N, C-alpha and C positions, 0 to 999 in steps of 0.2 A: 384806597383810601379810607380811612374809620369811617362807619356807616352810624348813621342814628339809630338805638336801637342796642349796638354791639356792646359789649361789656370791653370795657375802657383797657387795654393792656397795661395791668400795673407797673409802675417804675418806681425806680430807687436812685435818686439824684444828689449832688451836693448843690447847696445853694451858694451863693456870694460869700456867705461864712462859715464854710465848710461844713456846714450843720446839712446832717444828712434830712431827706426829704421820702417820704414813700407815700405812695398816691391813695392805697388802700388802707392807711392809718386815719385817711379822712371820711369814713363811712360815717352816713350821718349828717354830711356836710357835704353842697355842691360843689365842685372846684373848676376853675376857670383856667385851662391851659393855654396861654397866650403867648404861639409860638412868634419867634421874629428872626430875621436870617443872620443880622449878626451885631454884636455889641458897637458901640462908638460910631453908629451911623445916626443921622438925623431923624430920619420917621422911628425907627427902633426905638431911639431916646425918647419922643413923644408916644408913643405907645406905651412905654414902660413908665414914664411919668404920669399917663391917662390914669395907670392901672392906681399907682401911687395916690394921685389926686382923690380917686372913688374909693379908696380902702374900708374907709366907715361906712359907706352904701352898702358895698360887698359884706361887710360884717352883718348888715342889717338885714342882708337876702341871704344868711345862714351860708354865704359862698367864700371860697378861699382863691384870691388870685394868684396865679403862679404866671411869671416870666420864664420863657427859657428859649436858650439857643444854643449852638454847636460850640461856644465860646469856654475858653477855662474857668475854674473857680477863681485863680487870681486874676483875670481879665474882668469878669462878671464884680468881683470884690472893688475894684480900683473905679470901674464905671460905675457902680452903683453909688459912690463915695460922689463921684461928680456929678451925677442926678439928685442927690440929696435922698435919696430913697431911703425911708426909715421902715418902713412896714413890710413892703412888698418884698417877696422871696424870689430870688431869680436863679433859676436851678441851671446849670452847668452840664450838656447833653456832648460833652468832648468825647469822653471815650468809655467806652469803642464809639468811634466817631459816629457822631447822630444816631445812633441805637434808638433813642426815645422816637424821634424823629422819622426813622424809617418803621417802627412797630406801628405809627399811626397812618402811615403810609403818607407822610408829610416831607418826606426828603427829597430835594432835587440833586440827582448824582452830578450833573453836569459842574454846578455850581460849587458842591459840597455845603449846603448848609439847607435849614429848612425852608417851607412855605411860609407868607407869614400869612398865620390862621388862628383861628380861634376854638377851640374846642371845649363844649359844658359837660361834666361829668355830674351825673345825681347822682343823691346820697347814698345809692344803691350799687355806684360802680360802673354805671352802665353811658352811654353817649345819649344827650339828649339834644344837641344842636353842634352845629361842624361848619364853617365860614371860611373861604380860602377869599385873602384879599391880593390885586397887585401888589408887586415888591414895592412897588413907591407908594403905597394907600397905606392911611392910616386908618385904624379900625375905628368905626364910629361907636365909643364908648358907651352913649344912650341907647342904641340898638341894642348893646350884650345887655346892659342893667333892664331894659324892655321886656328881652325874652327870659331873665332871670325874676323879672317880677311875676309872670304868669303862675 
């Protein structure tokens, strides 16, 4: 698993609008990589809605929140529409299957999806916070905002 202090593996993935997202393009800002196992599930939906609801707070904290899972771009697009996601970028780590989750040590081989986890990358591309949650546990958004506020 990725460790605090390590350089975050760069990633280039497509979001729900099929636009490219490259982690290294966001140097100078923090990035919250919010991994969720699968689209169209209850806890994952609440996790993404929480990021969307707090999008302006993240912006004030110089942070770009990103949701990501092993789902396809079309699935992410449809799901984002259903969830009324307007600002949050939701990345598709579909092919090669789970490549980014694997690079971060967060891929669950047995199930074929990522852990539910949050990784905060600082302005210089280093990991400053990592937390893995139980699959059915909703991450505490207040805890994440508190970490970013320090």
